[in-house]
C-alpha positions in Angstrom: 75.0 93.8 73.4 73.3 90.6 74.6 71.8 89.9 77.9 74.5 87.5 78.8 77.1 90.2 78.2 75.3 92.5 80.5 75.1 89.8 83.2 78.9 89.1 82.8 79.8 92.8 83.3 77.5 93.0 86.3 79.1 90.0 87.8 82.5 91.5 87.3 81.5 94.8 88.8 80.0 92.9 91.8 83.1 90.8 92.3 85.3 93.9 92.1 83.1 95.7 94.6 83.4 92.7 97.0 87.2 92.7 96.6 87.4 96.5 97.4 85.3 96.0 100.5 87.6 93.2 101.7 90.7 95.3 100.8 89.4 98.2 102.9 88.4 95.8 105.8 91.9 94.2 105.8 93.6 97.6 105.8 91.5 98.7 108.7 92.4 95.6 110.7 96.1 96.0 110.1 96.0 99.7 111.1 94.2 98.7 114.3 96.9 96.0 115.1 99.7 98.4 114.4 98.3 101.0 116.6 97.7 98.5 119.4 101.4 97.5 119.1 102.4 101.1 119.3 100.3 101.7 122.4 101.8 98.7 124.1 105.3 99.9 123.3 104.5 103.3 124.7 104.0 101.6 128.1 107.4 99.9 127.7 109.0 103.2 126.9 107.5 104.9 130.0 108.8 102.3 132.4 111.6 103.6 134.6 114.0 100.7 133.9 114.6 99.3 130.5 113.0 95.9 129.7 115.1 92.8 129.4 114.5 92.3 125.7 115.7 95.9 125.0 119.0 95.4 126.9 119.6 91.9 125.5 119.1 92.9 121.9 121.1 96.1 122.2 124.0 94.1 123.8 123.7 91.4 121.1 125.1 93.9 118.7 128.2 94.5 120.9 131.2 92.3 121.7 130.7 90.4 124.9 132.0 92.4 127.9 132.8 95.4 125.6 129.6 97.6 125.2 131.7 100.2 123.3 132.7 97.8 120.5 130.1 96.8 117.9 130.2 93.3 116.4 131.8 92.9 113.0 134.5 94.7 111.2 135.1 98.4 110.6 133.8 97.9 107.1 130.5 96.6 108.5 130.2 99.6 110.8 130.7 101.9 107.8 128.0 100.0 105.8 125.6 100.3 108.7 126.2 104.1 108.8 125.4 104.3 105.1 122.2 102.3 105.5 121.0 104.4 108.4 121.4 107.5 106.2 118.6 106.2 104.0 116.3 107.1 106.9 117.8 110.5 107.6 115.7 113.6 107.1 117.9 114.9 104.3 117.6 111.7 102.2 113.9 111.3 102.9 113.2 114.9 101.9 115.3 114.5 98.7 113.5 111.2 97.8 110.1 112.7 98.6 110.8 115.9 96.6 112.0 113.9 93.6 108.8 111.8 93.7 106.5 114.8 94.1 108.2 116.8 91.3 108.0 113.8 89.0 104.3 113.3 89.7 103.6 117.0 89.1 105.4 116.8 85.7 103.5 113.7 84.9 100.2 115.6 85.5 99.3 113.6 88.6 98.7 116.5 91.0 96.4 114.6 93.4 98.9 111.8 93.7 101.7 114.3 94.3 99.6 115.9 97.1 99.0 112.5 98.6 102.7 111.7 98.8 103.6 115.1 100.3 100.7 114.9 102.9 101.7 111.4 103.9 105.4 112.1 104.5 104.8 115.6 106.0 102.1 114.2 108.3 104.4 111.4 109.4 107.1 113.9 110.3 104.7 115.9 112.4 103.3 112.8 114.2 106.9 111.5 114.9 107.9 114.8 116.5 104.7 115.0 118.6 105.2 111.4 119.8 108.8 112.1 120.8 107.7 115.1 122.9 104.9 113.2 124.5 106.8 110.1 125.6 110.0 112.0 126.3 112.3 109.0 126.4 116.1 109.6 126.5 118.5 107.8 124.3 120.0 104.5 125.7 123.2 104.8 127.7 123.8 101.1 128.0 126.2 101.2 125.0 128.2 103.9 123.2 126.6 105.7 120.4 128.4 105.2 117.0 126.7 108.3 115.6 125.7 111.6 117.2 122.0 112.1 118.0 120.5 114.9 120.0 116.7 114.3 119.8 114.6 112.1 122.0 114.5 108.4 121.5 110.9 107.2 121.2 109.8 106.4 118.6 112.7 106.1 116.2 112.2 108.8 113.7 114.4 107.0 111.2 112.3 103.8 111.5 108.9 105.6 111.4 109.6 108.0 108.5 111.4 105.3 106.5 108.2 103.2 106.9 106.0 106.1 105.8 108.1 107.2 102.9 109.3 103.9 101.4 106.1 102.0 101.9 104.0 104.9 100.5 106.3 105.2 97.4 106.6 101.4 97.0 102.8 101.0 97.1 102.4 103.8 94.7 105.0 102.5 92.3 103.4 99.0 92.4 100.2 100.5 91.1 101.8 101.8 88.0 103.6 98.7 86.9 102.3 95.5 85.3 103.2 92.0 86.4 102.7 90.4 89.8 106.4 89.7 90.2 107.3 93.3 89.6 104.7 94.5 92.1 106.0 92.1 94.7 109.6 93.1 94.1 108.8 96.8 94.6 106.8 96.2 97.8 109.5 93.8 99.1 112.2 96.4 98.4 110.3 99.0 100.3 109.9 96.7 103.3 113.5 95.6 103.2 114.9 99.1 103.2 112.5 100.0 106.1 113.7 97.0 108.1 117.4 97.6 107.4 117.2 101.3 108.5 115.4 100.3 111.8 118.0 97.6 112.6 120.8 100.0 111.8 119.6 102.3 114.6 119.9 99.5 117.2 123.3 98.5 115.9 124.6 102.1 116.2 123.3 102.2 119.8 121.2 105.2 119.4 117.8 103.5 119.9 116.3 100.8 122.1 114.7 98.0 120.0 111.3 99.1 121.4 111.9 102.6 119.9 112.4 101.0 116.5 109.4 98.6 116.8 107.3 101.6 117.8 108.5 103.5 114.8 107.7 100.7 112.5 104.2 100.3 114.0 103.4 104.0 113.8 104.9 104.4 110.3 103.1 101.4 108.9 99.8 102.5 110.5 100.1 106.1 109.1 101.1 104.9 105.7 98.2 102.4 105.6 95.8 105.1 106.9 96.8 107.5 104.2 96.4 104.7 101.6 93.0 103.8 103.0 91.9 107.5 102.9 93.0 107.8 99.3 91.3 104.5 98.4 88.0 105.7 99.9 88.2 109.0 98.2 88.9 107.3 94.9 85.9 105.0 95.4 83.6 107.8 96.3 84.7 109.7 93.2 84.0 106.6 91.1 80.5 106.2 92.6 79.7 109.9 92.1 80.7 109.7 88.5 78.5 106.7 88.0 75.4 108.3 89.3 
């Protein structure tokens, strides 16, 4: 092997290292921004009276002067109920279990553990946050589905973000082609957004509940990804020594 080849490989390794450093820095910054947003929304949730943007957006999904009637047809209401089910505990457990079992059968035990820990950890954090903030469900409009738990943050929005973003990011790693990667990540984001919006349409969450769920879910998913990336990097360094 010539000296020029050695230099080329060294340059590639150096460039790869710089990209990983930038990747990690960007992830850290986005986590910090998401957590800042969540903290700000906690203050909104703890106010005695609902904020104007909460009431305005919630009422925008109802017929003017009729807070019990959602906008759109009965078919739209049924479709929204179906969409919100994508963020239910039952569906998310099923999706997570299917992914974990597949990864175990494929011999990717560490990745299976990562997925389980990310989703289970998100569930624990969502439950703790609800108990800490103790915000009741909105009574401004009628609820189109029955909910008994506390309102802040939206568990559907948070756990959808954790589950679908984690699985979308993971799936994007195992496929080739930039367009396919973008499609998988975009699909994960789209499902997460649709589930969150459905909660406001159904009247069971204030918009700030959903925004907080997105912020917390995104931050947790990114934190898990960052931890996995750092562990992977450390393992690579250890193997190279």
